[in-house]
Steps between C-alpha positions, in 0.01 A plus 500: 500500500236252612569131443207271449508189724280236344605210731402641844347165604821312405722740694270483804533123514821545695343735752263450798124474436229611459547642151243757393707691237394405147720441196587812313654778697718801426838531683715809497832584671680832512778560752371398845133498399326184381138467400253230394153555362265213439167338573404308810216255537370395840296183424191404695640145505762619749328419835627816673345708222183298452422512874501879497253522215231406750580798722268797526745686276657235272874568468850368439696503829800734526719196565416368153563846356849495665563157341428658163745782571765244606439304182603822316799555732611137431484574122696824549758304706536237228534758224724728707772257620370465855380212717345442843285816531389541862237743630590702808191721518208643313161677494197504285205732427181352360265729307250237391479115519729321253301289252520121477498312166579826322829593344627793709783731391807482728789754475800445726802731533802388696785733593838409637588738786870479426579351837688172475627253752719264301274357234181598690326804350230702676199584281153661522196433288169666407220307339155597363204279418264655251222409262469744213542851650389389854763445766405220735800467731847645552771310680856601592782356709859417528713194490838349419625338183811292446700598190632213295760732354818593678446760776632851434 
């Protein structure tokens, strides 16, 4: 069952910036699978975004797109009793330039691999940026989370 998260901005205050994920997201958790679906806004007022709007092909940089994904992973971590998510690798595939100053859909799925080292848990993620029925970018990767619950 999806849980509506109205206070995304408030939760993100405790996490590293920049914050692109907007208030109002849907969180779900079943077994070792976590997901968050929401809207992301890449504002032209962000210099790294504004600068790229003057390019031959105006676009939001993949680094900013990764920040949006990690905003979602930080919300998943907060909702799922984890802290200190750390990326260990990842890839992306761009299908079209991500739009600036436009609310884009972001869907992130995070899976625990089952491997644990004490309270450290290995995880993988898949993320999709879309606008309507058009997919703009897919990202995937892996990382480590720290469980705030007792290790099993």
